[in-house]
Each structure stands twice: as structure tokens, then as C-alpha cells.
C-alpha positions as CSV (number, residue, x, y, z in Angstrom):
1,M,9.5,-4.5,12.6
2,Q,10.0,-0.7,12.6
3,K,7.1,1.4,13.8
4,V,5.8,4.0,11.4
5,E,5.0,7.5,12.7
6,D,1.3,7.0,13.2
7,G,1.5,3.3,13.8
8,S,-0.9,2.2,11.0
9,I,-0.4,-1.0,9.1
10,L,-2.2,0.7,6.2
11,D,0.9,2.9,5.6
12,Y,2.7,-0.1,4.0
13,T,2.7,-1.5,0.5
14,K,2.7,-5.2,0.3
15,E,6.4,-5.1,-0.9
16,E,7.3,-3.2,2.2
17,L,5.5,-5.7,4.4
18,Q,7.3,-8.6,2.7
19,K,10.5,-7.2,3.9
20,I,9.5,-6.9,7.5
21,I,7.2,-9.9,7.9
22,K,8.7,-13.3,7.6
23,P,8.0,-15.5,5.9
24,A,7.0,-13.1,3.1
25,F,3.8,-14.9,2.1
26,R,2.3,-13.7,5.4
27,A,2.2,-10.2,3.9
28,K,-0.2,-11.5,1.2
29,Q,-2.4,-13.1,3.8
30,L,-2.4,-9.9,5.8
31,Y,-3.4,-7.9,2.7
32,G,-6.3,-10.3,2.1
33,W,-7.6,-9.7,5.6
34,L,-7.3,-5.9,5.4
35,Y,-8.4,-5.1,1.9
36,Q,-10.6,-8.0,0.9
37,K,-12.4,-9.0,4.1
38,Y,-12.3,-5.5,5.7
39,V,-11.4,-6.8,9.2
40,D,-10.4,-4.2,11.8
41,S,-9.0,-6.6,14.4
42,Y,-5.9,-8.8,14.2
43,D,-7.7,-11.4,16.3
44,E,-9.9,-12.2,13.3
45,M,-6.8,-13.1,11.1
46,K,-6.9,-16.8,12.0
47,N,-4.4,-18.0,9.5
48,L,-1.7,-15.8,10.9
49,P,0.3,-17.3,13.8
50,F,-0.7,-16.1,17.2
51,A,2.7,-14.6,17.9
52,L,2.6,-12.6,14.7
53,R,-0.9,-11.3,15.5
54,E,0.2,-10.2,18.9
55,E,3.3,-8.5,17.5
56,L,1.2,-6.6,14.9
57,K,-1.5,-5.8,17.5
58,N,1.1,-4.2,19.8
59,K,2.9,-2.2,17.1
60,Y,0.3,-1.2,14.5
61,S,-3.2,0.1,14.6
62,I,-5.3,-0.9,11.5
63,N,-7.5,2.0,10.3
64,P,-6.6,5.4,11.7
65,L,-9.9,6.9,10.9
66,K,-13.4,6.8,12.5
67,I,-16.7,8.0,11.1
68,I,-17.8,11.1,13.0
69,S,-20.8,11.9,10.9
70,K,-22.5,11.1,7.5
71,E,-25.3,12.5,5.5
72,E,-27.1,10.6,2.9
73,S,-28.8,12.4,-0.1
74,S,-32.0,11.3,-1.7
75,D,-30.0,10.5,-4.8
76,G,-27.9,7.9,-2.7
77,S,-24.8,9.8,-2.5
78,I,-23.3,9.8,1.1
79,K,-21.0,12.5,2.6
80,Y,-18.6,11.3,5.3
81,L,-16.8,13.3,7.9
82,F,-13.9,11.2,9.3
83,G,-12.0,11.8,12.5
84,L,-8.3,11.3,12.8
85,K,-6.2,10.3,15.8
86,D,-4.8,13.9,16.2
87,G,-8.3,15.3,16.6
88,L,-8.5,16.8,13.1
89,S,-11.2,15.8,10.6
90,M,-11.8,15.6,6.8
91,E,-14.4,14.5,4.3
92,A,-15.0,11.9,1.6
93,V,-18.0,11.1,-0.6
94,L,-19.6,7.9,-2.0
95,L,-21.2,8.6,-5.3
96,P,-23.5,5.8,-6.7
97,M,-23.2,6.2,-10.5
98,K,-25.4,3.3,-11.5
99,K,-27.9,1.2,-9.6
100,E,-28.1,-2.5,-9.7
101,I,-31.0,-3.7,-11.7
102,K,-32.4,-7.2,-11.8
103,D,-34.8,-8.8,-14.2
104,E,-38.0,-10.6,-13.2
105,V,-36.2,-13.8,-12.2
106,G,-33.6,-12.0,-10.1
107,K,-30.8,-12.1,-12.7
108,I,-28.6,-8.9,-12.5
109,V,-28.9,-7.1,-15.9
110,Q,-27.0,-3.9,-14.8
111,S,-24.3,-3.9,-12.1
112,S,-24.0,-1.1,-9.6
113,K,-21.2,1.4,-10.1
114,Y,-19.6,3.5,-7.6
115,T,-17.1,6.5,-7.4
116,I,-15.4,7.4,-4.2
117,C,-14.2,11.0,-3.9
118,I,-11.4,11.2,-1.3
119,S,-9.3,13.8,0.5
120,S,-5.5,14.1,0.4
121,Q,-5.0,16.9,3.0
122,V,-6.8,18.4,6.0
123,G,-7.6,21.9,4.7
124,C,-5.7,23.3,1.6
125,K,-3.0,25.8,0.8
126,I,-4.3,26.8,-2.6
127,G,-7.0,29.2,-1.4
128,C,-9.5,29.1,-4.2
129,A,-12.1,31.9,-3.9
130,F,-15.0,29.5,-4.5
131,C,-13.9,26.7,-2.2
132,L,-15.2,26.3,1.4
133,T,-12.3,24.1,2.4
134,A,-10.0,27.1,1.7
135,K,-11.8,29.1,4.5
136,E,-10.3,26.9,7.2
137,G,-6.7,27.1,5.9
138,F,-4.2,24.3,5.7
139,K,-3.8,21.9,8.6
140,K,-1.7,18.9,7.4
141,N,-1.0,16.4,4.7
142,L,-2.7,13.1,5.2
143,S,-0.6,9.9,5.5
144,A,-1.0,7.0,3.1
145,S,-3.0,5.2,5.7
146,E,-5.4,8.2,6.2
147,I,-6.0,8.2,2.4
148,V,-6.4,4.5,2.0
149,G,-8.5,4.3,5.2
150,Q,-11.3,6.4,3.6
151,V,-11.9,3.9,0.8
152,L,-11.7,1.0,3.3
153,L,-14.3,2.5,5.6
154,I,-16.7,3.5,3.0
155,K,-16.7,0.1,1.3
156,K,-17.2,-1.6,4.6
157,D,-19.9,0.8,5.7
158,N,-21.9,0.2,2.6
159,N,-21.3,-3.6,2.2
160,I,-19.5,-3.1,-1.1
161,P,-17.9,-6.4,-1.9
162,S,-14.1,-6.5,-2.3
163,N,-14.4,-7.8,-5.9
164,K,-16.7,-4.8,-6.7
165,R,-14.3,-2.4,-8.5
166,V,-14.9,1.3,-7.7
167,N,-13.5,4.4,-9.2
168,I,-11.4,6.7,-7.1
169,V,-11.0,10.4,-7.5
170,F,-8.5,12.5,-5.5
171,M,-10.9,15.4,-5.5
172,G,-11.9,16.0,-1.9
173,M,-10.2,18.3,0.5
174,G,-6.7,19.4,-0.3
175,E,-4.4,19.5,-3.4
176,P,-3.2,15.9,-4.1
177,L,0.0,17.0,-5.8
178,D,0.9,19.1,-2.8
179,N,1.1,15.7,-1.0
180,L,2.6,13.7,-3.9
181,E,4.6,11.2,-1.9
182,N,1.6,9.9,0.2
183,V,-0.8,10.1,-2.7
184,V,1.5,8.1,-4.9
185,K,1.9,5.5,-2.1
186,A,-1.9,5.3,-1.7
187,V,-2.3,4.7,-5.5
188,K,0.1,1.7,-5.3
189,I,-1.7,0.3,-2.3
190,F,-5.1,0.7,-4.0
191,S,-3.9,-1.0,-7.2
192,D,-2.3,-4.1,-5.5
193,P,-4.1,-7.2,-7.0
194,D,-3.9,-8.9,-3.6
195,G,-5.7,-5.9,-2.0
196,L,-8.4,-3.6,-3.3
197,S,-7.2,-4.3,-6.8
198,I,-8.3,-0.9,-8.2
199,S,-6.5,-0.4,-11.5
200,P,-4.6,2.9,-11.8
201,R,-6.9,3.6,-14.8
202,R,-9.8,3.8,-12.3
203,Q,-7.9,6.4,-10.3
204,T,-8.1,10.1,-11.1
205,I,-5.8,12.6,-9.5
206,S,-7.3,16.2,-9.8
207,T,-5.0,19.1,-9.4
208,S,-5.3,22.9,-9.4
209,G,-2.3,23.0,-11.8
210,L,1.0,22.5,-9.9
211,S,3.0,22.3,-13.3
212,H,6.3,20.9,-11.8
213,Q,4.4,18.2,-9.8
214,I,2.4,17.2,-13.0
215,K,5.7,16.7,-14.6
216,K,6.9,14.6,-11.6
217,L,3.8,12.5,-11.6
218,G,4.0,11.9,-15.3
219,E,7.7,10.7,-14.9
220,M,6.5,8.0,-12.5
221,E,4.3,6.5,-15.2
222,L,1.7,5.1,-12.7
223,G,-1.1,4.8,-15.3
224,V,-3.4,7.1,-13.3
225,L,-5.7,9.5,-15.0
226,L,-5.2,13.3,-14.7
227,A,-7.9,16.0,-14.1
228,I,-7.1,19.7,-14.2
229,S,-9.1,22.2,-12.3
230,L,-9.1,24.9,-15.0
231,H,-12.2,27.0,-14.2
232,A,-11.2,30.0,-16.4
233,V,-9.9,30.6,-19.9
234,D,-7.6,33.6,-19.2
235,D,-5.0,34.3,-16.4
236,E,-6.8,37.4,-15.2
237,L,-10.0,35.6,-14.2
238,R,-8.1,32.5,-13.1
239,E,-5.9,34.5,-10.7
240,K,-9.1,36.0,-9.1
241,L,-10.5,32.5,-8.7
242,M,-7.3,30.6,-8.0
243,P,-4.3,32.7,-6.6
244,I,-2.1,29.8,-7.4
245,N,-2.3,30.9,-11.1
246,K,0.3,33.6,-10.3
247,A,2.9,30.8,-9.8
248,Y,1.5,28.3,-12.4
249,N,-0.3,30.1,-15.2
250,I,-2.5,28.5,-17.8
251,A,0.3,28.2,-20.4
252,S,2.6,26.3,-18.0
253,I,-0.2,23.9,-17.0
254,L,-1.1,23.1,-20.6
255,E,2.6,22.5,-21.4
256,A,2.8,20.0,-18.6
257,V,-0.4,18.4,-19.6
258,R,0.8,18.0,-23.3
259,N,3.9,16.0,-21.9
260,F,1.9,13.9,-19.5
261,P,1.7,10.1,-20.5
262,I,-1.9,9.1,-20.9
263,D,-3.4,5.8,-22.0
264,T,-4.3,6.0,-25.7
265,R,-7.9,5.1,-24.9
266,K,-8.2,7.8,-22.3
267,R,-8.3,11.7,-22.2
268,V,-7.1,14.4,-19.9
269,M,-10.1,15.7,-17.9
270,F,-10.5,19.4,-17.6
271,E,-12.8,20.4,-14.7
272,Y,-14.6,23.7,-15.5
273,L,-16.6,25.1,-12.6
274,V,-19.3,27.2,-14.2
275,I,-20.2,30.4,-12.2
276,K,-23.1,32.6,-13.2
277,G,-22.0,35.9,-14.7
278,M,-18.3,35.0,-14.8
279,N,-17.3,32.2,-17.2
280,E,-20.4,30.7,-18.7
281,D,-20.6,32.8,-21.9
282,I,-19.9,31.7,-25.5
283,K,-16.9,34.0,-25.6
284,S,-15.4,31.9,-22.9
285,A,-16.3,28.7,-24.7
286,K,-14.5,29.9,-27.8
287,K,-11.4,30.7,-25.8
288,L,-11.5,27.2,-24.2
289,V,-11.6,25.5,-27.6
290,K,-8.5,27.5,-28.7
291,L,-6.7,26.6,-25.4
292,L,-7.2,22.9,-25.7
293,H,-6.3,22.6,-29.4
294,G,-4.1,19.6,-29.9
295,I,-4.8,18.1,-26.5
296,K,-6.8,14.9,-26.2
297,A,-9.2,16.4,-23.7
298,K,-12.5,15.9,-22.1
299,V,-14.2,18.9,-20.5
300,N,-16.3,18.4,-17.5
301,L,-18.7,21.2,-16.8
302,I,-19.6,21.6,-13.2
303,Y,-22.5,23.6,-11.7
304,F,-21.2,25.9,-8.9
305,N,-22.5,24.4,-5.7
306,P,-23.7,27.3,-3.5
307,Y,-23.0,27.5,0.2
308,P,-23.9,30.1,2.8
309,G,-21.8,33.3,2.5
310,S,-20.5,32.6,-1.0
311,P,-20.7,35.5,-3.4
312,F,-20.9,33.2,-6.4
313,K,-24.1,32.0,-8.0
314,R,-25.2,28.8,-9.8
315,P,-25.5,29.1,-13.6
316,S,-28.7,28.3,-15.4
317,E,-29.3,25.0,-17.1
318,D,-29.8,26.8,-20.4
319,D,-26.3,28.5,-20.3
320,M,-24.7,25.1,-19.3
321,K,-26.2,23.4,-22.3
322,K,-25.3,26.2,-24.7
323,F,-21.6,26.1,-23.4
324,Q,-21.7,22.3,-23.8
325,S,-23.1,22.4,-27.3
326,Y,-20.4,24.9,-28.5
327,L,-17.6,22.7,-27.3
328,R,-19.1,19.5,-28.8
329,D,-19.8,21.3,-32.1
330,H,-16.0,22.2,-32.2
331,G,-14.8,18.7,-31.6
332,I,-14.3,18.6,-27.8
333,T,-15.9,15.8,-25.7
334,C,-17.9,17.6,-23.1
335,T,-20.1,16.4,-20.3
336,I,-22.1,18.2,-17.6
337,R,-21.5,16.7,-14.2
338,E,-24.7,15.5,-12.8
339,S,-25.4,17.4,-9.6
340,K,-25.5,15.1,-6.6
341,G,-26.2,15.7,-3.0
342,L,-27.8,19.1,-3.3
343,D,-30.1,18.2,-0.3
344,I,-27.1,17.5,2.0
345,S,-23.7,19.3,2.7
346,A,-22.6,18.6,-0.8
347,A,-19.9,21.2,-1.4
348,C,-16.4,20.1,-0.2
349,G,-15.9,21.4,3.3
350,Q,-19.6,21.9,4.1
351,L,-20.0,19.0,6.4
352,Y,-16.8,19.9,8.1
353,E,-17.9,23.5,8.5
354,K,-21.4,22.5,9.8
355,L,-20.0,20.3,12.5
356,R,-17.4,22.9,13.4
357,I,-20.1,25.6,13.9
358,K,-22.3,23.2,16.0
359,S,-19.4,22.4,18.3
């Protein structure tokens, strides 16, 4: 076997393991222990030969992450701060979307539903004016194992059964398409039917709009969903909020989106962070309708989540609903993202920043 850079077995797809573990069926057994039983010790993998277990133990760690801190909101969402072996840290969030409901005899009438929001980088290069993660700058790309490990630890920590499907959004710290190779590998590992078995249609990659990388991702035809962090309807405002717009303007992003392969039953998500006094007026809503003409789109309106020191303000509920109504009246599917975790460090980067200040 060849040792990977950080020595984690989670960096391998099942197909890669089949080439280096003989006989090949052992790779499937190993995947079962890792992704279905959540074990974190090779000694527990009793159906693997002792010699193989010892070889794996000596060459590869299992999960390269550890939980440093977590905060639970009154709405059930949990913000995690994970530590990496190199001393850096990053965040992920578990969002309960539906609670399990049982009838009077104990029969489940509504299953629980979860979304896990994961990071792809420590820090970020994009430098969005409204983002707390950007304040710390860029530290590094996460490896595939450091991406996959977030989901494994969260599922294990919350006793979420392996057969309970979750939704994954690459929407935590970092720009996923700036770490395309490792993100794509993680998508493949997540979707393996012998592992976590999370369909690509349950995985959403959110990007600030790296047009050339959107094109590359589309050419891979992974079947993942795409979300675009748009946040403005003209280049002038978008450049103020997102300096990357100077390199990838709105027109280039929309062209890449129009050529992106999407399941006929799905839509491209456009994330629109609503900031009081900047982009919540009906004039902006009219421009947005015009921009998205001809695209099978869904707009997700997001309340700006205030954090100490930010110059931006949260919009009113009334303005959010007026914006939503205008889009819906003009044929665009539009939702307002339910605010979760407002009583904890909910904004991306807040828990990281809080722990940094304390230390």
C-alpha cells in the first residue's frame, strides 16, 4: 500500500481501495465498517484478517478530525468546530429540517430529515464583504478525508443511523470550486452505495461564481445540484459585496449556469443574501426576474445573519415577503430560508472566531 499525504483511509474511494487491498472484496467490508458502522478503530473490524488490520493501523489513521467545540441552538441545529491534525480548525453545521413524529401507538408517521452544511477549505480566498470567514483569510484546502470526516463525525455524534439519508450542502467555510479535486472525490465517496450512500441529487455545491470551474464541474456530470451565491442584481453592487465579481461577472456566471447539466426534476438554486438598505427593494426584484429569464431557477432568500462588527443589517420580515411575492408573481420559485441558530454562533466563521478570541 502507498501512504497518502495525511495518512487517512477516508481519502480513498472504494475503487482505489480495491486496487491496493487484496482480495478486492475486503475494500467493501472496510467501507461498511467506516461508513455504515462509524467505527474509529481497526481493532473493531473483526471480519478483516488480523494481518490486514495491523497493516492498516500502522499506515492509515481513520478520521483526521476531532470535535473541539459545539453549540446547540434551541431549534435543534448544532454548530461544530473541528480540529485538524495540523492545528487548524473549521466548521460544519447539522440542521434538523423535520422532526420525527410518532402516533399514539408509537408508529412513525413523519421521519426526521437532516441537512449537513460542510466546509471545503480553512478560510477562504474570495473575500466577500459580508462573510466572517473572509476576515481570517485563506489557510488551506481540505483533503477529501477532512471533508468526508465532517459528515461521519456529525452522524456518529447524533446517532443518525447509516441508512438515514441526509442532504449535504458544500456551503460552510471556503469556496468548494476552488478545491474542485477534493470536493469531487468527497462527492464520489459520499455517494458510494456500500458507504454513506448519499445520492448526488442530495448533494449541493454552492459557489460564489467561478465560471470556468462551473463549466468543469458540469463536464464531469456527477449529478450534483448547483447553488449560486448571487446576492446582487448588478455588477456594481456585486463587486462591492464580492470582489470576485471583477473576474467572474454576473453575465459569465449565468452563461455557465445555462450550460450546466441539471436533472429535469431539479432547479439551479440562486442564493440571495438580503441586506437591509442594499438589495431588498422591488427594483432589485425586477432586475432579478430579468436576469433569470430562461433559467430553470429557484431563488432562496436569506436573511443577513448579523455578527459583531459587521456594517450590514438584517432586513425586515415585511420586505423579505414583498420581495418573495414579486418573484413568485413573475413565475420564479422562491423560498425564504428559515433562520436557524440565531441564539448560537450561527454565521459561518462565528464559532471559529469566538474560540480564537478566547484563546
